[in-house]
Structure formats: C-alpha cells, structure tokens
N, C-alpha and C positions, 0 to 999 in steps of 0.2 A: 755212557759213560759205565759201563758194567764192566768194561776192559779193566779204568782206571782203577776202579774201586778194589778188581780182585787183585790189582798190582799193588797198590797200598795195603790192601790186606795181605800179599804174599810176604811183607819184609817186617808188616810189624800191627800189631793190633791196633782197632780205631774205631771210634764208635760213629754210628752212622750220620749223627749231628757234625762232625769233621768231616766226612766226605760229603755231605751235600755241603758244606761252605766250600771245601775247593771245587766241586762242579759249578759254584754259583760264580768262579771266577772263569771258568775255564771256557772256553769254548773251538767249536769244529773247525779246521782249517785243510781244504786239504792241498797239497803243493805235488806240481807237475816234475816229470821226471826231470833234472839238472836245476829244479828250482831252488832256490836259498834261502833257511830258516835263520842264518846268521853269515857274515860278509867279515872278514879280515878289515880294521880303520875304522870299523862301524861299532856302535855302543851297542849291546845285548841292554832287553829288557823283558825279555819273555823266557819261559821255559817252557816246555812241549813234551808230551807223553804221545809217542811213536807208537798208533793203533797198529797201524799196518801199513809196511814196506820196509826198505831199505836206504839207510842216509847214511853217510859219510862225513868224518871233520876231518880236514887236511890244513896244513899249512902250504904255501906259495912261499917258492925263493924268490930274489931278486930278477933269476935267471928265468922264472917261468917255471921253474922244476916243480910238480907239484909231491908230496908225500903223505898218503893218508896214515893219520892218528889213531883212528878209531872206523870202525862200522858197527853201525846201530840197525838192529834186525828186530823190530817190533813182536811184542809190547816191551817199552823201555822208556825211560825217561833221558829226553835230550835238550841239552842247551850249551850253552858258550858260558860256561860255569866264572872262567877267571875273570872275564868280564861282568857277568852278575853281581861277583860278590865284590870286587874291587874297585869297580865302575871307569875303568881303563877300557880303553876299546880290543875290541877283539881283536888277538893275534889268529885267529883260526876262521877256517871257512865250515859251514855244515852245508851242505847239500844233498838233496835227494837224488837216488840214483834210480829209483823207477816212481812212480806215481805213489804217494804214501798219501795217509788220513792221521792226521793230528790234531790233538786237545792241545790249545796254547793258552798262557795263563801268564800275565802282568805277574813278575818274580817281583814287585815289591806289594801287592796285594795277597801275597801267598806268605810271605812274610808276617803281614799285620795280622794274620789270621793265628800265627804260632800263639799269642799270649792268649787270645779265646780256645785256644787249641793244642794245648800239650803234648798229645798224640800224633799231631799233625808234626812240629818240631820233630819227635824221635823218628818219625817216618823220614824225615828231612837228614838226619844225622846217621841214621840207618843208612839209606839210599847213598851218602857220599862214603859211607865207611866200603861200603860193595864196589861203588865205582874205583875207590884207588885201592883197594884189592886187587881188582881186574888189573889197573893200570899198573901193577907194581908187576905181577906175573907177566903181562904182556913185556916191559921194560926186562925181565930177566931171559926171560925166551928168545928177546932179540940178542941179547948176549950168548947164553950158554947153549941154544938149538943149534943146531947145524939147521940150513936153508931147508936142507928136505924134511928135516922134523919137525920145524914150525910149518909147512905145507901140509907132511901127516896131521899136527895138531888143530890147524884150520879144517880141515877136513871133517875131524870129527865134531869142533864146534859150528862150524858153516858151511857143510859139505853141500847143502842146495846151493849155494852162494854161486857155485862154479858154473851153474846154469842160467843164472839171475844178472848176473853184471859183468862188464869186460873183465879179463883174467888181467890187464894191467892194472887194472885196482885193486885185483888181491897180489901181484906182483910187487904192488908199492905197499901195501899194507905188511906185507909180510917181510919186506925190506929187502928185494931182490929185483933183478930185471925181468922185464917180461921173458923175454930170450932165456936167460936163468931157469924161470918158473916152466918153463917150456919145455927147458932140459929135464928138469924134475920128474914133470907130469910124462914125456916121453921115459923116462926110466921107470917111474913106477910102472906103465903100462905094458912094458916087457918082462917086470916080474922082476 
C-alpha cells in the first residue's frame, strides 16, 4: 500500500489516519492480460489504483470497431468515472493490456470516508482536476497536432510502451490506422 500512499500524497497533503482509512477499504487484485476491470453495459461500483501494469479504456462501435480513449500506466487511479458518478451503465471498457496489479475499493465506501476525512475529498477533487486537464490536452492534441506530432508526443510521454503493447493499440490511441502509424515510424527511422 506504500505506492498508494505515495500517489495520494503526490497530489495533496493527507493524514496518516486518512491513508489508514483508505487502505481499510482497498484490497489487492491481480488482472491477467486482456482481463476487464469494467465493461460497457455494466454498472461500475469500484475504483482502482493501478500499482503496476498497463491498461486501456476504450469504446466499441456497433460494428465492433474499437477506439482507445485512454492508456493507463501505473501508478495511477483507474475507474469508469462516469458510471461511478452518475450510476448509469458504463459506456467504456477498461482492459488490462499486460498482467496488472491493482488495489480495488468500493466507490461508495470511499465516498462515505469524505465526511470523516475532508483531506480525502480534497484528494478526489485534485485527482479529477488532473484527469480533466489531461483529457482536455488530449482532445486539443487530436485536433491541432498532426499524426506525426501526436506520435512524437506519445514517445515523449510513453516511449517504453512501443515495446510492451501492440502497435495497433497505440495507433488507435493516436487516432490513426496501424498502416498510418507504420508509415510515420518508417519516416522517423529514415530521418
């Protein structure tokens, strides 16, 4: 649980009592490659801290076309936030791309801790702010950057992932086809 404590404290100052309370509602879970944390059409009630591994959040069209929305690389928080907050069914899938170790907690139990631990509520607010900024930056990049520039930015942020997950997942995340990504990679390799 030290990873979770460090992650929380990297965003806000919290008391040991708050961290102890959070740990009391979390439990360790191992996800195998391709296992799901959340599925579209289901209702989410758990939030997770990804200690180690790589996960993706994606949408699937009626024609079974998949679009990667987010890549999660531990340590970070993971959950189907819209379903957790609204109580509506998930519209996304969250899947392990490699074996993952997560700490999972019931979202409602964590919400109940807010009254006794206001610093936890500050952490949750700060975490959502960080997620929102990342989401906004990603949306802007998809509109304003060329595919090549999006790939270069991806390499800066997630360079090692090119060796750990299939390139078609990276292409989907970048909003390009695998063929387009291959051309970009070849162009960069040639200088």
